[in-house]
N, C-alpha and C positions, 0 to 999 in steps of 0.2 A: 504494500500500500504506500509506504514512504517513497519507494523508488518511482512508483507511478505518479505520485504528487510532484516529485521533482521534475519529472519529464512533461508535466502538463501545466499550462498556465491557468490563471484564474478564470479565463473565459472558456476553458475547456479545450482549447487548441493545444497541440503538442508543442513543448518548449523548443526553441531553436538552439543550435549548438552554442551560440553566443550567450543566451540566457542561462544555459546549464553551466557554462564556464564561469559566469559571474556568480552564480549561486555556489559553485564549488569553491571559488576564491573567497567568497564571503564567509563560508563555513570553515574552510581549512587553510585559508591564506596565511594567517599569522603563524600557524604551526610550521608550514613550509618555509616561511620567511626566517624563522629562528634556526632551522637546520640548513638553510641555504649556504651560509658561509662555510660550514663544515663540509658540505657536499662539493662546493667549488674547490676548497683546499684539497680534498681527497682526489678530485678529478685532475687537478693541475699537477700535484706532486706525487701521486701514486698511480692512478688509473692510466693517464696518458703516457707517462714514462714506461709503464709495463707493456702497454700495447705497442709503443714505438720500439722498445727493445725486442719484442717478439718479431716485429717486421725486420729489424736489423739482423736477427739471427739467420735470416735467409738471404742476406746481402753481403757483398764484400764492401764494407763501409769505410769511408774516410771523411774526416772532418773538413777537408778542403774540397774534395771532388764529389762528395755525396756517396750514395750507394749504388751498387750494381747487383742485380738479382743473380744469385748462384744456387738457389734451391737448397737442398740438404747438404751441400758441400761443407758448410761450417760444422754441422753435426758430425759428419764423417771425420773432418780434420780434428775435431775436439778429442777424438779417441785414438787417432793414428799419429798425429804429429808429435815431435819431441820425444820419440821413443815410447809413446804410450804413457806419459807421465800422468795424464788425467785418470787413467785406470788405477795407477798407484794412489792417486789422491782419493779416489772413491774407496779403495780398500782401506786406506788409513782412516778415512772419515767413518766408515762402518765400524772399524775396530774401536775408535774413540767413542762413538755413539753407544755401542752395545755395553761397553764397560762403564762409562760414566752415567748413563741413564739407569742401569741396574743398581749401581752404587748409590746414586742420589735417591732413588725410590726406597731402597732398603734402609739407608741411614736416616732419611727423613721420617719414615714410618716408625723405626725403632725409637728415635728421639722423641717423637710426638707421643708415642705410647708410654714412654718413661715419665714424661712430665705431666701426663693427664691426671694421675692420682694425686698430684700435689695440690696445695691450697691455691686460692684464686690469685693472691699476690705473687706467689712463687711461679705460677704458670705465666702470668703477665711478664714477670722479669725474664724468664727463660725464652719466651717467644720474642721479646724485644732483643735479647742478646743474640739469639740465633738468626734474627733477621738483619743484623748489622751488615753481613756481607752483601746483601741485596742492595743496600744504599751506598756501598763503596764502589767506586769506579773499577771496571774490569781492568783498565790500564794500570791502576795502582796495585791491584792484586797481582797482575802479571809481573810488574816490576819487582814486587816483593819476592815472588817465587823465583825470579831470575837471580836475585841476590842469594836466596837460600841455596839454589843449585849451582852457584858459581864454583868452578873447579879449584880456584886458588884460595879465595877467602870466604867462601860461602859457609853458612851455618851448618848445613848438613855434613859437609866434609870435615868441618871442625869437630863435630860430634864423633865422626868416624875416627879422627886422629886421636881423640881421647880414649877410644876403645882399642887403639892400636891397629885400625883397619886402614888400608890404602885409600887414597883419594880416588873419586870416581868422576869421570867427565860426563856429568849428567846431561848437559845440553849440547855437547860437541861430539859425542860418540853416536854415530848413526844407528847403532844397534839398540840404544836405549833412549834416544832423544824423545821419540814419541811416547814411550812409556813414562818418561819423566813428566811430560805435559799432562798425560792422563792421571798420573799420581797427584799432581798439583790440584786437579779438578776434584778428584775423589776425596782429598783431604780438606777441601773447602766445604764447610757445612752448607747443605742445600736449604737455604733460608726459606724459599717459597714452599718447599715440600713440608718442612717442619710446621709452618704456620697453618697451611691448608689442611694437612693431616690432623693437626691438633684441633682445628675448628670442626672438622668432619667427625672425629671421634667424640668430641664434646657434645655434638648434636644428636647422638644416638640415645634414644630413650632408655632410662635405667631399667625399665620393666623387662627388656630383653635380657639383660644381664641377670636380673633376679630370677627370671624363669629358667635360664640356663643353669644358674647355681642350684636351684631347687631340683633340677634333673641330675645333679651330681657333677657338673662340669667345673673343673678347676680353672685357675687364672689363664693358663696357657690355652686350654680348650675353648674358653670363652673368647679369648683374643682371636683364635683361629676360626672358630665357627660363627661368631657374632660380629666382631669388629671388622675383620677383613672383608666378608661379603657385603656389609652395609656401607663400606667406604669405596666400593668399586667405582662409582662415578667420579669421585675425587682422584682415585688412582689413575683412571683413564685420562682425565684432564692433565694431570701432572706428567704422565708418560708421554703424551703428545707434545706438551709444552717443552719438556726436557729434550725430546727427540729433535724437535725443530731447532732448538738452541744449539744442540750438539752438531747437527748437520751444518749449521751456519757458523761454526766456530772459526774465528779469524783473529781477533785482537790478541788473544793469549798466545797463539802460535807466532804471530808476526812480531810480538814484542819479546817473547822469551827466546825465540830462535830466529833472529832477523835474516841470517844467512841461509836458513833452510836446511843446513846439514845435508846437502845433496837433495834427494827427493824423499828422504825418510820421514820428514814432518810435513810433507805436502798434504793439504786438505783441499776439498773442492773449492771453497771460497778463496783460499790463498792462490789457487790455480786460476780462478776467474780474475782475481786482482792482477796477477802477472800478465795474463793474456790481454786484459783490457787497458791497464794503466802503465805497464812496462813495455810490452811488445806492441801495443796499439792495434791489436787484432780484435776490433770491436765485435765483428760478426761472430767470431769463435767464442769470445767471452759471453755474448748474449746467448749463444747456443748452449754453452756449459751451464749458464744460469737456469735455463729452462729445463735442462736435464736434471738439475738439482731440484727444481720445483716438482717435476714428475716423480722423482724418487721420494721426496717428502710426502707427496700426496698418496703414493702407493703404500708407503710404510704406515701412514696415518690410517688409511682404509683398513689395513690388516689389524692394526691395534683396535680400531673401533669394532671390527668383526669379533674379536676374541675377548675384549674387555668391557664391552657395553653391557649395561644392566638396567633393568626396569625397577630397581629398588625404590620403594616409597615407604616412608615411616614418619 
């Protein structure tokens, strides 16, 4: 009835498109006016650059001469040129992602579970303390770890010397450089994971735990059979979030190992950076970026398939 009234004028004649447009603007105009600046900003700085880079991925592009259409040649070149370094970068990125995401989820869940039984003030304190890494610049964290791993005067080798152990070239040995970067990420408290897991566990009704306790379930079984299933939506969100961040790792690698130690620490984004801003192969860099997008989308789809849940409480 309301839709019919909008389409019909007072005289019974059908409303013209201009009349419907005026009514729509009169009813929803202010709402669209408030979101218009954000929509324009998103279009200019995100949507248009993404679409343009997609077009460039099919071109041999130059800032001076423009682009020349080459089809899928850039995608083929991304995997074949420079001795297949992009494949090495993909392998390194997958190794980094699998280890760091698993560690972040596990550590965040354990820490959140340990602080949950504490009092309100204690939980607030620990949540704030664990969240500090999230408000600290990644650059500062990477510089700190570079000093810790320094082969000559780093803290870690100093502790090794006190124990009578030889110094280790943490960031200059190609066999362990990537492992050192992974270790620095694992040893950094997953701030977002701790806070979100803590909030999710705290929102579970106590009746579920009481019912499990009446059935004879101990603390471990209550945690395994009650807590873990009911926080699956939060787990899914954090897994996807950490996976995207790990696939896009750049600052830590670039700052901790500027030279790259050969190709042992190459990741997908560092390879995109080198292709686009050091070698000026913009088409290849754009193709590599969209390969990264497809990989993240595929991994996220698999994660949603196995971790999604219809839990309601």
